[in-house]
C-alpha positions in Angstrom: -8.0 -10.9 20.0 -10.6 -10.2 22.7 -14.0 -9.3 21.2 -17.1 -8.2 23.1 -20.4 -8.4 21.4 -23.5 -6.4 22.6 -26.9 -7.5 21.5 -30.6 -7.3 22.7 -30.7 -11.1 23.2 -28.4 -14.1 23.2 -28.7 -17.4 21.4 -32.3 -16.9 20.3 -34.2 -14.8 17.7 -32.2 -14.0 14.6 -29.6 -11.6 16.0 -29.2 -13.6 19.2 -28.4 -16.7 17.1 -25.9 -14.7 15.1 -24.3 -13.3 18.3 -23.8 -16.9 19.6 -22.5 -18.1 16.2 -19.8 -15.4 16.3 -19.0 -16.1 19.9 -18.6 -19.8 19.2 -16.7 -19.2 16.0 -14.2 -16.8 17.7 -13.7 -19.2 20.5 -13.0 -22.1 18.1 -10.5 -19.9 16.2 -8.6 -19.3 19.5 -9.8 -15.8 20.2 -11.4 -14.6 23.5 -15.1 -14.1 23.0 -17.4 -12.1 25.3 -21.1 -11.3 25.0 -23.4 -8.9 26.8 -27.2 -8.7 26.4 -30.3 -7.4 28.1 -33.5 -9.2 27.1 -35.0 -12.7 26.8 -33.8 -16.0 28.3 -30.9 -16.1 30.7 -27.8 -18.0 29.6 -24.8 -18.9 31.7 -21.3 -19.3 30.2 -17.8 -18.0 30.2 -17.7 -14.4 29.2 -21.6 -14.1 28.8 -23.1 -11.3 30.8 -26.8 -10.3 31.2 -26.9 -6.6 31.9 -30.5 -6.2 33.2 -33.7 -8.2 33.9 -36.6 -8.1 31.5 -38.7 -5.9 33.8 -36.0 -3.2 33.6 -36.2 -3.2 29.8 -40.0 -3.0 30.0 -39.7 0.0 32.4 -37.4 1.8 30.0 -39.7 1.0 27.1 -42.5 2.7 29.1 -40.2 5.6 29.9 -39.5 6.1 26.2 -43.2 6.2 25.3 -43.5 9.3 27.6 -40.3 11.0 26.4 -40.4 10.1 22.7 -36.7 9.2 22.9 -36.5 5.5 22.0 -32.8 5.1 22.6 -32.3 7.1 25.8 -32.7 6.1 29.5 -31.2 2.8 30.6 -28.7 4.5 32.9 -28.0 1.5 35.2 -27.5 -1.1 32.5 -25.5 1.2 30.3 -23.2 2.0 33.3 -22.9 -1.8 33.9 -21.8 -2.3 30.3 -19.3 0.5 30.5 -17.8 -0.9 33.7 -17.6 -4.3 32.0 -15.7 -2.8 29.1 -13.3 -1.1 31.5 -12.8 -4.3 33.4 -12.3 -6.7 30.4 -10.5 -4.2 28.1 -11.7 -5.9 24.8 -9.7 -5.2 21.7 -13.0 -4.6 19.8 -16.6 -3.9 20.9 -19.1 -5.2 18.3 -22.5 -3.6 18.6 -25.2 -5.9 17.1 -28.9 -5.0 17.5 -29.1 -2.7 20.6 -32.5 -1.1 20.3 -34.2 -3.3 22.9 -34.5 -0.7 25.7 -31.5 -2.0 27.6 -28.8 0.4 26.4 -28.6 4.2 26.1 -27.3 4.3 22.6 -26.3 8.0 22.6 -24.4 7.6 25.9 -22.7 4.4 24.9 -21.5 5.7 21.5 -20.2 8.9 23.1 -18.3 6.9 25.7 -16.8 4.5 23.1 -15.8 7.5 21.0 -14.3 9.5 23.8 -12.2 6.5 25.0 -11.1 5.6 21.4 -12.5 2.0 21.7 -12.3 0.2 18.4 -15.9 -0.5 17.5 -17.8 -2.4 14.9 -21.5 -1.6 14.3 -23.7 -4.1 12.6 -26.8 -2.7 10.9 -29.6 -5.3 11.2 -32.2 -2.6 11.0 -32.2 1.1 10.0 -32.4 2.8 13.5 -28.7 3.6 13.7 -28.9 5.9 10.7 -32.5 7.0 10.9 -32.0 7.7 14.7 -35.7 6.8 15.1 -37.5 4.1 13.1 -36.4 0.6 12.5 -37.7 0.8 8.9 -38.1 4.2 7.2 -40.1 2.7 4.3 -40.9 5.6 1.9 -40.0 8.5 4.2 -36.6 10.1 3.6 -36.5 12.8 6.3 -33.8 10.7 8.1 -31.3 11.5 5.5 -30.7 15.0 6.7 -32.7 15.3 9.9 -36.1 14.2 11.1 -38.7 16.9 11.8 -42.4 16.6 12.6 -42.6 12.8 12.0 -45.7 12.0 10.0 -46.2 8.8 11.9 -44.5 9.3 15.3 -46.8 6.9 17.1 -45.8 4.0 14.9 -42.2 5.0 14.3 -41.2 5.8 17.9 -44.2 4.4 19.9 -44.3 7.8 21.6 -47.6 8.6 23.3 -47.2 12.4 23.6 -44.1 14.1 22.2 -42.6 14.2 18.8 -38.9 14.1 19.7 -37.7 12.6 16.4 -35.7 15.8 15.6 -34.0 15.7 19.0 -33.2 12.0 18.7 -31.7 12.5 15.2 -29.5 15.4 16.4 -28.3 13.3 19.5 -27.5 10.3 17.3 -25.6 12.5 14.8 -23.6 14.2 17.6 -22.8 10.8 19.2 -21.3 9.5 16.0 -19.5 12.7 14.9 -15.7 12.2 15.2 -15.9 8.5 15.6 -14.9 7.6 12.0 -11.3 6.6 12.7 -12.2 4.0 15.4 -15.4 2.6 14.0 -16.4 0.4 11.1 -20.0 0.0 10.0 -21.1 -3.5 8.8 -24.5 -3.6 7.1 -26.0 -7.0 6.5 -26.7 -6.2 2.8 -25.5 -3.9 0.1 -29.1 -2.4 0.1 -28.7 -1.4 3.7 -25.2 -0.1 3.0 -26.5 2.1 0.2 -29.2 3.5 2.5 -26.9 4.1 5.4 -24.5 6.1 3.2 -27.3 8.5 2.4 -27.7 9.5 6.1 -25.7 12.5 7.4 -25.2 10.4 10.6 -23.0 7.7 9.0 -22.0 9.1 5.6 -18.3 9.5 6.5 -17.8 6.1 8.0 -16.0 3.1 6.5 -18.4 0.3 5.5 -17.9 -3.4 5.0 -21.1 -5.4 4.2 -21.2 -8.8 5.9 -24.1 -11.2 5.2 -25.8 -12.8 8.2 -24.6 -16.4 8.7 -26.8 -19.5 8.4 -26.0 -22.7 10.3 -25.6 -24.9 7.3 -25.2 -28.0 9.5 -28.9 -27.5 10.4 -30.3 -25.6 7.4 -29.3 -27.8 4.5 -30.8 -30.2 1.9 -32.1 -33.3 3.6 -31.5 -36.4 1.4 -34.7 -38.4 0.9 -37.0 -35.5 2.1 -38.8 -34.8 -1.1 -40.8 -31.5 -1.3 -44.6 -32.0 -1.0 -46.5 -31.0 -4.2 -48.2 -27.6 -4.1 -46.9 -26.7 -0.6 -45.8 -23.2 0.1 -44.0 -22.1 3.3 -44.0 -18.6 4.9 -41.6 -18.1 7.8 -42.2 -14.8 9.5 -41.5 -13.0 12.8 -45.2 -12.3 13.0 -48.3 -13.3 11.0 -51.0 -10.6 11.3 -54.0 -9.5 9.1 -53.6 -5.9 10.3 -53.6 -3.8 7.1 -50.5 -1.8 8.0 -48.5 -4.7 9.4 -45.1 -4.7 7.6 -44.9 -8.5 7.4 -47.9 -8.6 5.0 -49.9 -11.5 6.5 -53.0 -10.2 4.8 -51.4 -10.9 1.4 -50.7 -14.5 2.3 -54.3 -14.9 3.3 -55.4 -13.5 -0.1 -53.1 -15.8 -1.9 -54.5 -18.8 0.0 -58.0 -17.8 -1.0 -57.0 -17.4 -4.7 -55.1 -20.7 -4.7 -57.3 -23.3 -3.0 -55.3 -26.1 -4.6 -52.1 -25.0 -2.7 -51.3 -25.7 1.0 -49.9 -22.7 2.7 -47.9 -23.3 5.9 -47.0 -20.4 8.3 -44.2 -20.6 10.9 -44.1 -17.7 13.2 -45.8 -15.7 16.0 -49.5 -15.2 15.3 -51.6 -12.1 15.8 -54.3 -13.0 13.4 -58.0 -12.2 14.1 -60.8 -13.8 12.2 -61.4 -16.8 10.0 -58.7 -18.4 7.7 -58.9 -20.3 4.4 -58.9 -24.0 5.0 -55.7 -24.4 3.1 -53.7 -21.9 5.3 -52.2 -23.5 8.4 -50.7 -21.6 11.3 -47.9 -23.6 12.9 -46.9 -21.0 15.5 -43.4 -20.0 16.4 -40.9 -22.8 15.9 -37.8 -22.5 18.1 -36.4 -25.9 17.2 -34.2 -25.2 14.2 -34.1 -28.8 13.0 -37.9 -28.8 12.8 -37.8 -25.5 10.9 -35.2 -26.9 8.5 -37.5 -29.9 7.8 -40.3 -27.5 7.0 -38.2 -25.7 4.5 -37.3 -29.1 2.9 -40.9 -30.1 2.8 -42.0 -27.0 0.9 -41.9 -26.7 -2.9 -41.3 -23.0 -2.5 -41.0 -20.3 0.2 -42.8 -17.0 0.0 -41.9 -13.6 1.5 -44.7 -11.0 1.9 -42.8 -8.4 3.9 -42.8 -4.7 3.0 -39.2 -4.1 4.0 -36.3 -6.3 5.1 -32.6 -5.3 5.6 -31.6 -9.0 4.9 -34.2 -11.7 5.4 -33.0 -14.8 7.2 -36.0 -16.9 5.9 -34.7 -16.3 2.3 -31.2 -17.4 3.2 -32.4 -20.4 5.3 -34.8 -21.5 2.6 -32.2 -21.5 -0.1 -29.7 -23.3 2.2 -32.3 -26.0 2.5 -32.6 -26.2 -1.3 -36.0 -24.5 -1.5 -36.5 -21.6 -4.0 -37.8 -18.3 -2.8 -40.4 -15.9 -4.2 -41.9 -12.8 -2.8 -42.5 -9.0 -2.9 -39.5 -6.7 -3.5 -38.7 -5.6 0.0 -35.3 -3.9 -0.3 -32.6 -6.5 0.5 -34.2 -9.9 -0.2 -34.3 -9.5 -4.0 -30.6 -8.4 -3.8 -29.2 -11.1 -1.4 -31.1 -14.0 -2.8 -29.6 -16.2 -5.5 -31.2 -14.9 -8.7 -31.4 -18.2 -10.5 -33.4 -19.7 -7.6 -35.7 -16.9 -6.6 -38.1 -14.3 -8.0 -39.7 -11.1 -6.8 -42.5 -8.8 -7.9 -43.5 -5.3 -6.8 -44.9 -5.0 -3.3 -48.6 -5.6 -3.0 -49.0 -7.1 -6.5 -50.8 -10.3 -5.4 -51.7 -11.3 -9.0 -48.1 -11.4 -10.2 -47.0 -13.1 -7.0 -49.6 -15.8 -7.6 -48.4 -16.3 -11.1 -44.8 -16.6 -9.9 -45.7 -19.1 -7.2 -47.6 -21.2 -9.8 -44.5 -21.0 -12.1 -42.2 -22.5 -9.4 -44.7 -25.1 -8.3 -45.0 -26.4 -11.9 -41.2 -26.7 -12.3 -40.1 -30.3 -12.4 -36.4 -29.8 -13.0 -35.5 -28.2 -9.7 -32.3 -29.6 -8.2 -32.7 -28.9 -4.5 -29.2 -30.2 -3.7 -27.7 -27.8 -6.2 -29.6 -24.8 -4.7 -28.4 -25.9 -1.2 -24.8 -26.1 -2.2 -24.8 -22.7 -3.9 -26.5 -21.1 -0.9 -24.1 -22.6 1.6 -21.2 -20.8 -0.1 -23.0 -17.4 0.1 -24.6 -17.6 3.6 -22.6 -20.0 5.8 -21.8 -19.1 9.4 -18.1 -19.8 8.6 -18.1 -17.2 5.8 -19.6 -14.6 8.2 -17.2 -15.3 11.0 -14.2 -15.2 8.6 -15.4 -11.8 7.3 -15.8 -10.4 10.8 -12.4 -11.6 11.9 -10.9 -9.7 8.9 -12.9 -6.6 9.9 -11.7 -6.8 13.5 -8.1 -7.3 12.4 -8.4 -4.4 9.9 -9.7 -1.9 12.5 -7.0 -2.9 15.0 -4.0 -2.9 12.7 -4.8 -0.1 10.2 
């Protein structure tokens, strides 16, 4: 089989690493792998194509702020991708996360549908079935059609116009009639349940495939004993902004309430103000081996997000043998191994504090046992095997 993946980035960030894992896995299995991307670091390799420079994506992002259509524009890079598909003639086009202002989603889906290209759509966020926001949170307008978005500035980053209704209708029209040639692959059953409630994707075939973790890197390290009273938070962004969805303010509150505990934060920082002495910001850690050592060092990992469609930090932590606790955020409490994790209602800091204390006091934790169980659930090999079955199923049905 010849498989072309399309993603915002390649080989970095969560979806970029997943794209590379699938590319490498397909190649190893004797298939022909191709990848096209639009943002971030430039990579050279057989079958790897960058569709546009970063400045082009930024320009289209600016354009979308004027129009209120987050997934339009991008005419040159979308044409380049279509020409690449025409040239390479892949058996399957696999769309990963394509909301990075490098592809006109409406135009691409319409073209794939019109030309009956077998397509797999991974749902790493909610925008493909909300047609607007990456996370809908408590709003449910997206189910049957967005109108007068109550928070358009945050949801679409539009400066002037509320075009959420127009965007929703364009997304629905793009996907209409594509059911026979397209399979939707959410990254969790929670995401699948949500997507099926949307008029945009309700009639499609679904196959949930967990994100894959490189268990050669994220694994239990023999002899690396967890430090007492050490809690790790791995996040895309640590911020004390009240409305920030990653909930950094709650971690700060936990640190103040638990002065005997050392809190480590790995991730981009947008924090303003003073921090408790026991909360340490380590910054973004791109070296995966260093990140794996941090997971192994912690007695427990904590998640303070408001919403997640999967949560790689949960899976990575468990693969390293470290239990996970946090707020209920949709998918994390569903995909995490229940015997090695615990979750409380979002924002309930008092209960989360008690849960952290409970796990810190445990003396019978077998980290190797946790790591082995997690490897079966989240390994890259399991993910790749699942996608190969999906590709074969859509080609030979």
